[in-house]
LODREN-442695 format. One line per 3 residues: for each residue x, z, y of N, C-alpha, C. Coordinates in nm, 2 decimals. Layout:
<drenlos>
X:Z:Y:X:Z:Y:X:Z:Y | ...
</drenlos>
This chain:
<drenlos>
9.77:-2.79:16.81:9.68:-2.81:16.70:9.76:-2.80:16.57 | 9.71:-2.72:16.48:9.78:-2.72:16.36:9.75:-2.84:16.27 | 9.86:-2.89:16.19:9.84:-2.97:16.11:9.77:-2.95:15.97
9.75:-3.05:15.89:9.67:-3.02:15.76:9.77:-2.93:15.67 | 9.88:-2.96:15.66:9.97:-2.90:15.58:9.98:-2.74:15.62 | 9.96:-2.70:15.76:9.97:-2.59:15.81:9.84:-2.50:15.80
9.74:-2.56:15.79:9.61:-2.51:15.75:9.60:-2.47:15.63 | 9.64:-2.58:15.52:9.65:-2.56:15.37:9.72:-2.43:15.34 | 9.87:-2.42:15.41:9.97:-2.34:15.38:9.90:-2.17:15.42
9.80:-2.17:15.53:9.74:-2.05:15.55:9.64:-2.01:15.47 | 9.56:-2.12:15.40:9.47:-2.11:15.32:9.52:-2.01:15.20 | 9.64:-2.10:15.14:9.69:-2.04:15.02:9.75:-1.90:15.04
9.78:-1.86:15.15:9.85:-1.72:15.18:9.72:-1.63:15.18 | 9.60:-1.69:15.25:9.49:-1.60:15.22:9.44:-1.59:15.08 | 9.45:-1.69:14.99:9.39:-1.70:14.87:9.48:-1.59:14.78
9.61:-1.58:14.83:9.70:-1.49:14.74:9.66:-1.35:14.75 | 9.59:-1.31:14.85:9.54:-1.19:14.88:9.38:-1.14:14.80 | 9.35:-1.26:14.77:9.20:-1.25:14.69:9.20:-1.19:14.56
9.12:-1.13:14.51:9.13:-1.07:14.39:9.09:-1.20:14.29 | 9.12:-1.21:14.17:9.10:-1.32:14.08:8.96:-1.35:14.05 | 8.88:-1.23:14.06:8.72:-1.27:14.03:8.67:-1.30:14.15
8.71:-1.29:14.28:8.65:-1.32:14.39:8.61:-1.48:14.40 | 8.47:-1.49:14.42:8.42:-1.65:14.42:8.50:-1.74:14.51 | 8.53:-1.66:14.62:8.60:-1.75:14.72:8.72:-1.82:14.68
8.79:-1.77:14.58:8.90:-1.83:14.53:8.87:-1.98:14.47 | 8.77:-2.00:14.40:8.74:-2.11:14.35:8.69:-2.22:14.46 | 8.65:-2.18:14.56:8.59:-2.26:14.69:8.74:-2.30:14.75
8.85:-2.26:14.73:8.95:-2.30:14.79:9.07:-2.36:14.69 | 9.03:-2.35:14.56:9.11:-2.40:14.47:9.15:-2.56:14.45 | 9.06:-2.63:14.54:9.10:-2.78:14.53:9.21:-2.81:14.61
9.25:-2.72:14.71:9.36:-2.75:14.78:9.51:-2.72:14.68 | 9.50:-2.68:14.55:9.60:-2.65:14.50:9.63:-2.79:14.40 | 9.56:-2.88:14.41:9.62:-3.01:14.31:9.60:-3.12:14.43
9.72:-3.20:14.43:9.69:-3.32:14.52:9.72:-3.44:14.42 | 9.64:-3.54:14.44:9.64:-3.65:14.35:9.76:-3.75:14.40 | 9.87:-3.77:14.30:9.97:-3.88:14.31:9.91:-4.02:14.36
9.98:-4.09:14.44:9.94:-4.22:14.47:9.96:-4.32:14.36 | 10.05:-4.30:14.27:10.05:-4.36:14.16:9.97:-4.36:14.03 | 9.89:-4.25:14.05:9.81:-4.19:13.91:9.72:-4.31:13.89
9.63:-4.35:13.97:9.52:-4.44:13.94:9.56:-4.56:13.86 | 9.66:-4.61:13.90:9.72:-4.73:13.84:9.77:-4.70:13.72 | 9.83:-4.59:13.68:9.86:-4.54:13.54:9.75:-4.52:13.44
9.63:-4.48:13.51:9.51:-4.43:13.44:9.42:-4.57:13.41 | 9.45:-4.66:13.50:9.39:-4.80:13.44:9.45:-4.87:13.33 | 9.58:-4.85:13.32:9.66:-4.91:13.23:9.62:-4.84:13.07
9.60:-4.70:13.11:9.56:-4.63:12.98:9.42:-4.68:12.95 | 9.33:-4.70:13.03:9.20:-4.72:12.99:9.20:-4.85:12.91 | 9.29:-4.96:12.97:9.31:-5.10:12.89:9.36:-5.08:12.77
9.45:-4.99:12.73:9.49:-4.95:12.61:9.38:-4.89:12.51 | 9.32:-4.80:12.56:9.21:-4.74:12.47:9.10:-4.84:12.44 | 9.09:-4.95:12.51:9.00:-5.04:12.46:9.03:-5.14:12.37
9.18:-5.14:12.34:9.21:-5.23:12.23:9.17:-5.19:12.11 | 9.12:-5.31:12.02:9.07:-5.26:11.88:9.18:-5.24:11.79 | 9.30:-5.32:11.80:9.41:-5.32:11.71:9.53:-5.33:11.78
9.59:-5.22:11.85:9.70:-5.22:11.94:9.81:-5.24:11.83 | 9.92:-5.31:11.88:10.03:-5.33:11.80:10.13:-5.21:11.81 | 10.24:-5.21:11.73:10.31:-5.10:11.72:10.39:-5.08:11.87
10.42:-5.19:11.93:10.49:-5.17:12.05:10.40:-5.13:12.17 | 10.27:-5.17:12.17:10.14:-5.14:12.26:10.14:-4.96:12.24 | 10.15:-4.94:12.10:10.13:-4.79:12.09:10.23:-4.70:12.14
10.35:-4.77:12.12:10.49:-4.70:12.17:10.50:-4.68:12.34 | 10.44:-4.79:12.39:10.44:-4.80:12.54:10.33:-4.71:12.59 | 10.21:-4.69:12.50:10.11:-4.61:12.54:10.16:-4.44:12.55
10.23:-4.42:12.47:10.27:-4.28:12.43:10.38:-4.27:12.57 | 10.47:-4.35:12.62:10.53:-4.34:12.72:10.45:-4.32:12.87 | 10.36:-4.40:12.85:10.25:-4.42:12.96:10.19:-4.27:12.97
10.15:-4.22:12.87:10.06:-4.10:12.88:10.17:-3.99:12.90 | 10.31:-3.99:12.90:10.40:-3.89:12.96:10.41:-3.91:13.08 | 10.41:-4.03:13.15:10.41:-4.05:13.28:10.30:-4.00:13.35
10.18:-4.02:13.30:10.06:-3.96:13.37:10.06:-3.80:13.36 | 10.11:-3.75:13.25:10.14:-3.59:13.24:10.21:-3.56:13.37 | 10.32:-3.62:13.39:10.42:-3.60:13.50:10.35:-3.61:13.63
10.28:-3.70:13.64:10.22:-3.74:13.79:10.09:-3.64:13.80 | 10.05:-3.58:13.70:9.94:-3.49:13.72:10.00:-3.34:13.75 | 10.08:-3.29:13.68:10.13:-3.17:13.69:10.22:-3.16:13.80
10.29:-3.26:13.84:10.39:-3.23:13.97:10.29:-3.24:14.11 | 10.17:-3.26:14.09:10.08:-3.25:14.20:10.02:-3.10:14.22 | 10.05:-3.01:14.14:10.01:-2.86:14.16:10.07:-2.81:14.25
10.02:-2.72:14.34:10.09:-2.66:14.46:10.20:-2.55:14.40 | 10.30:-2.53:14.44:10.40:-2.44:14.43:10.50:-2.46:14.30 | 10.48:-2.61:14.26:10.58:-2.62:14.14:10.73:-2.64:14.19
10.80:-2.56:14.11:10.93:-2.56:14.15:11.03:-2.60:14.04 | 10.96:-2.59:13.92:11.06:-2.64:13.80:10.98:-2.71:13.72 | 11.04:-2.82:13.70:10.95:-2.94:13.61:11.04:-3.01:13.51
11.04:-2.99:13.37:11.14:-3.02:13.29:11.08:-3.09:13.18 | 11.14:-3.17:13.12:11.12:-3.26:12.98:11.26:-3.25:12.92 | 11.26:-3.19:12.80:11.40:-3.20:12.72:11.40:-3.15:12.57
11.50:-3.17:12.50:11.51:-3.13:12.37:11.60:-2.99:12.39 | 11.52:-2.90:12.34:11.59:-2.74:12.33:11.67:-2.74:12.20 | 11.72:-2.62:12.18:11.80:-2.61:12.06:11.69:-2.64:11.94
11.58:-2.63:11.96:11.47:-2.64:11.84:11.37:-2.74:11.89 | 11.27:-2.72:11.96:11.17:-2.82:11.96:11.18:-2.92:12.10 | 11.13:-3.03:12.08:11.12:-3.12:12.20:11.01:-3.07:12.30
11.01:-3.05:12.43:10.93:-3.02:12.51:10.90:-3.13:12.61 | 10.78:-3.19:12.60:10.73:-3.31:12.68:10.73:-3.28:12.82 | 10.67:-3.16:12.85:10.68:-3.11:13.00:10.66:-2.96:13.01
10.75:-2.90:13.09:10.74:-2.76:13.11:10.75:-2.75:13.26 | 10.64:-2.66:13.32:10.64:-2.65:13.46:10.63:-2.51:13.50 | 10.67:-2.46:13.62:10.65:-2.33:13.66:10.68:-2.32:13.81
10.68:-2.22:13.87:10.72:-2.18:14.02:10.73:-2.04:14.04 | 10.77:-2.01:14.16:10.83:-1.86:14.17:10.75:-1.82:14.32 | 10.70:-1.91:14.39:10.65:-1.86:14.54:10.50:-1.83:14.52
10.44:-1.81:14.65:10.31:-1.77:14.66:10.22:-1.90:14.62 | 10.23:-2.03:14.65:10.16:-2.13:14.61:10.14:-2.13:14.45 | 10.24:-2.10:14.37:10.23:-2.10:14.23:10.17:-1.99:14.18
10.18:-1.87:14.26:10.11:-1.75:14.23:9.95:-1.76:14.22 | 9.90:-1.85:14.33:9.76:-1.86:14.34:9.72:-1.95:14.23 | 9.81:-2.07:14.20:9.77:-2.15:14.11:9.77:-2.04:13.97
9.83:-1.95:13.95:9.84:-1.87:13.81:9.70:-1.80:13.82 | 9.66:-1.73:13.94:9.55:-1.65:13.94:9.43:-1.73:13.91 | 9.43:-1.86:13.97:9.30:-1.95:13.96:9.30:-1.97:13.81
9.41:-2.00:13.75:9.41:-2.01:13.59:9.41:-1.91:13.49 | 9.38:-1.80:13.56:9.38:-1.67:13.48:9.52:-1.63:13.39 | 9.61:-1.67:13.48:9.76:-1.64:13.41:9.82:-1.52:13.44
9.88:-1.43:13.39:9.95:-1.33:13.43:10.07:-1.37:13.46 | 10.13:-1.31:13.58:10.25:-1.35:13.66:10.38:-1.37:13.55 | 10.38:-1.27:13.45:10.49:-1.27:13.37:10.49:-1.38:13.26
10.38:-1.45:13.27:10.35:-1.53:13.17:10.31:-1.69:13.25 | 10.38:-1.71:13.34:10.33:-1.81:13.47:10.38:-1.95:13.41 | 10.46:-1.97:13.31:10.51:-2.10:13.27:10.39:-2.19:13.21
10.38:-2.32:13.23:10.28:-2.41:13.16:10.36:-2.50:13.07 | 10.34:-2.52:12.95:10.39:-2.63:12.85:10.30:-2.73:12.81 | 10.31:-2.85:12.84:10.22:-2.96:12.81:10.29:-3.05:12.72
10.20:-3.09:12.61:10.21:-3.18:12.52:10.14:-3.32:12.51 | 10.19:-3.42:12.52:10.12:-3.55:12.52:10.11:-3.61:12.40 | 10.01:-3.65:12.36:9.98:-3.72:12.22:9.88:-3.84:12.25
9.93:-3.96:12.21:9.87:-4.06:12.23:9.82:-4.14:12.12 | 9.81:-4.07:12.00:9.74:-4.09:11.88:9.59:-4.15:11.88 | 9.54:-4.25:11.82:9.40:-4.28:11.82:9.32:-4.16:11.76
9.37:-4.09:11.65:9.29:-3.99:11.59:9.29:-3.87:11.66 | 9.18:-3.77:11.65:9.20:-3.63:11.72:9.31:-3.57:11.66 | 9.36:-3.47:11.76:9.46:-3.38:11.73:9.45:-3.30:11.61
9.55:-3.28:11.52:9.52:-3.22:11.38:9.58:-3.08:11.40 | 9.52:-2.98:11.29:9.55:-2.83:11.30:9.70:-2.79:11.31 | 9.79:-2.88:11.23:9.93:-2.86:11.21:9.99:-2.88:11.34
9.95:-2.97:11.43:9.99:-3.00:11.56:9.96:-2.88:11.66 | 9.84:-2.83:11.65:9.80:-2.71:11.71:9.89:-2.61:11.68 | 9.89:-2.58:11.55:9.99:-2.46:11.50:10.13:-2.46:11.55
10.17:-2.58:11.57:10.32:-2.59:11.61:10.33:-2.55:11.76 | 10.24:-2.58:11.84:10.23:-2.53:11.99:10.22:-2.38:11.98 | 10.13:-2.32:11.89:10.11:-2.17:11.90:10.24:-2.10:11.87
10.31:-2.17:11.77:10.44:-2.11:11.73:10.53:-2.13:11.84 | 10.55:-2.22:11.92:10.64:-2.23:12.03:10.61:-2.15:12.13 | 10.50:-2.13:12.18:10.45:-2.03:12.27:10.47:-1.88:12.24
10.48:-1.87:12.12:10.48:-1.73:12.07:10.63:-1.68:12.04 | 10.72:-1.79:12.01:10.84:-1.75:11.95:10.95:-1.81:12.04 | 10.94:-1.92:12.10:11.04:-2.00:12.18:11.03:-1.96:12.33
10.89:-2.01:12.38:10.86:-2.00:12.52:10.77:-1.88:12.56 | 10.86:-1.77:12.55:10.78:-1.62:12.57:10.72:-1.63:12.70 | 10.76:-1.70:12.80:10.71:-1.71:12.94:10.59:-1.80:12.96
10.58:-1.87:12.87:10.44:-1.96:12.88:10.33:-1.88:12.84 | 10.23:-1.89:12.96:10.08:-1.86:12.93:9.99:-1.93:12.89 | 10.02:-2.07:12.93:9.92:-2.18:12.91:9.98:-2.30:12.84
9.91:-2.33:12.73:9.96:-2.46:12.69:9.85:-2.56:12.69 | 9.88:-2.68:12.70:9.80:-2.80:12.73:9.83:-2.92:12.66 | 9.74:-2.95:12.57:9.76:-3.10:12.49:9.68:-3.19:12.58
9.74:-3.30:12.59:9.68:-3.42:12.66:9.68:-3.51:12.56 | 9.56:-3.56:12.53:9.52:-3.65:12.42:9.44:-3.75:12.45 | 9.42:-3.87:12.37:9.31:-3.96:12.38:9.19:-3.94:12.34
9.19:-3.86:12.22:9.05:-3.82:12.16:9.05:-3.69:12.11 | 9.10:-3.59:12.19:9.07:-3.46:12.18:9.12:-3.39:12.08 | 9.07:-3.30:11.99:9.13:-3.22:11.88:9.02:-3.20:11.79
9.04:-3.18:11.65:8.95:-3.15:11.54:8.89:-3.01:11.58 | 8.76:-3.00:11.55:8.69:-2.87:11.56:8.63:-2.86:11.71 | 8.66:-2.92:11.81:8.62:-2.92:11.92:8.47:-2.99:11.95
8.40:-2.93:12.04:8.28:-3.00:12.06:8.27:-3.14:12.11 | 8.21:-3.25:12.06:8.23:-3.38:12.09:8.13:-3.41:12.20 | 8.16:-3.52:12.29:8.06:-3.55:12.39:7.93:-3.61:12.34
7.82:-3.59:12.39:7.69:-3.64:12.35:7.64:-3.58:12.22 | 7.71:-3.47:12.17:7.67:-3.41:12.05:7.58:-3.29:12.06 | 7.49:-3.26:11.98:7.44:-3.13:11.98:7.52:-3.01:11.99
7.46:-2.90:12.03:7.56:-2.79:12.05:7.60:-2.73:11.91 | 7.74:-2.70:11.93:7.83:-2.68:11.82:7.80:-2.52:11.79 | 7.76:-2.48:11.66:7.74:-2.35:11.63:7.86:-2.29:11.53
7.93:-2.37:11.46:8.05:-2.36:11.39:8.18:-2.38:11.44 | 8.26:-2.29:11.39:8.41:-2.31:11.46:8.52:-2.33:11.34 | 8.60:-2.42:11.35:8.68:-2.47:11.25:8.80:-2.56:11.31
8.91:-2.59:11.24:9.01:-2.66:11.26:9.08:-2.60:11.39 | 9.13:-2.71:11.48:9.20:-2.68:11.61:9.13:-2.56:11.69 | 8.99:-2.57:11.70:8.91:-2.50:11.78:8.92:-2.35:11.72
8.91:-2.33:11.59:8.91:-2.19:11.53:9.07:-2.13:11.56 | 9.19:-2.23:11.54:9.32:-2.18:11.58:9.35:-2.15:11.73 | 9.27:-2.22:11.83:9.26:-2.19:11.95:9.23:-2.04:11.97
9.10:-2.01:11.92:9.04:-1.88:11.94:9.13:-1.77:11.87 | 9.18:-1.76:11.77:9.26:-1.67:11.69:9.38:-1.65:11.77 | 9.45:-1.76:11.82:9.57:-1.73:11.90:9.57:-1.67:12.01
9.44:-1.68:12.09:9.41:-1.62:12.23:9.37:-1.49:12.19 | 9.30:-1.46:12.10:9.26:-1.31:12.07:9.40:-1.24:12.03 | 9.47:-1.29:11.96:9.60:-1.24:11.90:9.71:-1.22:12.03
9.73:-1.32:12.10:9.83:-1.31:12.19:9.78:-1.32:12.35 | 9.67:-1.34:12.38:9.61:-1.34:12.50:9.68:-1.47:12.57 | 9.73:-1.55:12.52:9.79:-1.69:12.57:9.67:-1.80:12.55
9.68:-1.89:12.62:9.58:-2.00:12.63:9.63:-2.14:12.59 | 9.55:-2.21:12.53:9.58:-2.34:12.49:9.45:-2.43:12.52 | 9.46:-2.54:12.58:9.34:-2.62:12.60:9.37:-2.77:12.56
9.25:-2.85:12.57:9.29:-2.99:12.55:9.22:-3.06:12.64 | 9.28:-3.17:12.68:9.23:-3.27:12.79:9.25:-3.39:12.69 | 9.13:-3.47:12.70:9.12:-3.60:12.66:9.09:-3.71:12.73
9.12:-3.82:12.70:9.12:-3.95:12.79:9.01:-3.94:12.89 | 8.88:-3.90:12.86:8.75:-3.89:12.93:8.79:-3.78:13.07 | 8.86:-3.68:13.02:8.90:-3.60:13.13:9.02:-3.65:13.23
9.10:-3.70:13.17:9.19:-3.79:13.24:9.15:-3.88:13.34 | 9.04:-3.94:13.31:8.99:-4.05:13.39:8.91:-3.96:13.51 | 8.88:-3.86:13.51:8.82:-3.79:13.62:8.89:-3.71:13.69
9.03:-3.71:13.69:9.13:-3.64:13.78:9.20:-3.72:13.88 | 9.12:-3.80:13.94:9.16:-3.88:14.05:9.14:-3.83:14.21 | 9.09:-3.73:14.21:9.06:-3.66:14.33:9.11:-3.54:14.35
9.17:-3.48:14.47:9.24:-3.35:14.48:9.13:-3.25:14.43 | 9.21:-3.16:14.37:9.14:-3.04:14.31:9.08:-3.03:14.17 | 9.06:-3.19:14.14:8.99:-3.20:14.01:9.09:-3.15:13.86
9.20:-3.15:13.87:9.27:-3.09:13.76:9.26:-2.95:13.76 | 9.26:-2.88:13.86:9.22:-2.72:13.88:9.09:-2.71:13.81 | 9.01:-2.78:13.86:8.86:-2.78:13.81:8.84:-2.78:13.66
8.90:-2.88:13.61:8.89:-2.92:13.45:8.96:-2.80:13.39 | 9.06:-2.76:13.42:9.14:-2.65:13.34:9.08:-2.52:13.36 | 9.02:-2.49:13.48:8.95:-2.36:13.47:8.84:-2.36:13.38
8.74:-2.45:13.38:8.64:-2.48:13.30:8.66:-2.48:13.14 | 8.78:-2.53:13.11:8.82:-2.52:12.98:8.88:-2.38:12.94 | 8.93:-2.32:13.03:8.98:-2.19:13.01:8.88:-2.07:12.99
8.76:-2.11:13.09:8.66:-2.01:13.09:8.57:-2.02:12.96 | 8.57:-2.16:12.90:8.50:-2.18:12.78:8.56:-2.12:12.67 | 8.68:-2.08:12.68:8.76:-2.02:12.57:8.69:-1.88:12.53
8.65:-1.82:12.64:8.60:-1.71:12.63:8.44:-1.71:12.61 | 8.38:-1.81:12.67:8.22:-1.82:12.66:8.18:-1.87:12.52 | 8.27:-1.98:12.47:8.23:-2.04:12.35:8.09:-2.12:12.35
8.06:-2.19:12.45:7.93:-2.24:12.47:7.89:-2.34:12.36 | 7.99:-2.39:12.29:7.94:-2.51:12.18:7.93:-2.64:12.24 | 7.96:-2.65:12.37:7.93:-2.78:12.45:8.06:-2.83:12.50
8.06:-2.97:12.52:8.21:-3.00:12.59:8.20:-2.95:12.73 | 8.32:-2.93:12.79:8.29:-2.88:12.93:8.25:-3.02:13.03 | 8.19:-2.98:13.14:8.13:-3.06:13.21:8.25:-3.15:13.30
8.23:-3.27:13.34:8.35:-3.34:13.40:8.39:-3.24:13.55 | 8.51:-3.28:13.59:8.58:-3.19:13.69:8.49:-3.23:13.81 | 8.46:-3.36:13.84:8.37:-3.37:13.98:8.23:-3.31:13.97
8.17:-3.27:13.85:8.06:-3.20:13.86:8.05:-3.07:13.88 | 8.04:-3.02:14.01:8.08:-2.90:14.06:8.01:-2.79:14.01 | 7.88:-2.81:13.95:7.82:-2.69:13.89:7.80:-2.71:13.75
7.82:-2.60:13.66:7.79:-2.59:13.51:7.65:-2.53:13.50 | 7.55:-2.61:13.45:7.42:-2.54:13.45:7.38:-2.55:13.30 | 7.39:-2.47:13.22:7.36:-2.45:13.07:7.23:-2.36:13.05
7.12:-2.38:13.09:7.01:-2.30:13.06:6.89:-2.36:12.98 | 6.82:-2.29:12.90:6.70:-2.33:12.81:6.60:-2.36:12.92 | 6.51:-2.46:12.87:6.40:-2.54:12.95:6.32:-2.44:13.04
6.27:-2.32:12.99:6.18:-2.24:13.06:6.26:-2.17:13.19 | 6.40:-2.16:13.17:6.50:-2.13:13.28:6.53:-2.22:13.38 | 6.57:-2.34:13.32:6.62:-2.47:13.40:6.50:-2.51:13.51
6.38:-2.52:13.45:6.28:-2.55:13.55:6.29:-2.48:13.68 | 6.31:-2.35:13.67:6.32:-2.24:13.78:6.44:-2.31:13.87 | 6.54:-2.32:13.80:6.66:-2.35:13.88:6.66:-2.49:13.95
6.58:-2.59:13.89:6.57:-2.72:13.93:6.48:-2.73:14.07 | 6.39:-2.63:14.07:6.27:-2.62:14.16:6.36:-2.60:14.30 | 6.48:-2.52:14.30:6.54:-2.48:14.43:6.66:-2.57:14.46
6.68:-2.67:14.37:6.80:-2.76:14.40:6.73:-2.91:14.42
</drenlos>
């Protein structure tokens, strides 16, 4: 009898043969991210920090290190990761740079809409209480365009999102500004992608497959521009319909 690892390996090889638009790819994508056993404890500590009204300078510094640890635990759980680095280059500091060269990573790239020549992912961890500002977003755009030419996906891991992005429990956003505007213009000009994960996204990433689900939804929304925050990773369907259509959908589910 085949072991679970052998079965997953067979699935991954089959996924590699699928076209990127094939719906079967998303059904198997949950096997591309495995949760590290240490992640939940780190997320519990992060939740405790976010509930502090007036954290001290030391607590804020520790939260920054904790967020970087969470980032490492998340992205080393992706299938096919062979290169994982955090270093000061001749210019910028890179919080995390991940990539791979085998079939597993190729399927991850296909699932995340990345071209193979732009298969690297760069992640920036920002533990500030305020939303990410445009100048920080612009810095990552510059890094991806001028320094890390092989990076196709940039990810900000933050506590409170970024300026200009839809907020949870808000009405549909119709205007585009700040970091959201820069994200769209950068993608249109370079075909490279930058997305933002906030603390509420992070707290959802405790089951296998959830990181892949969260990233694909945020990447898709870059094209759709729904004006709404992306649904939680564990909510396996995204239904955004006007009332006269939703009633028909709901009647069958």
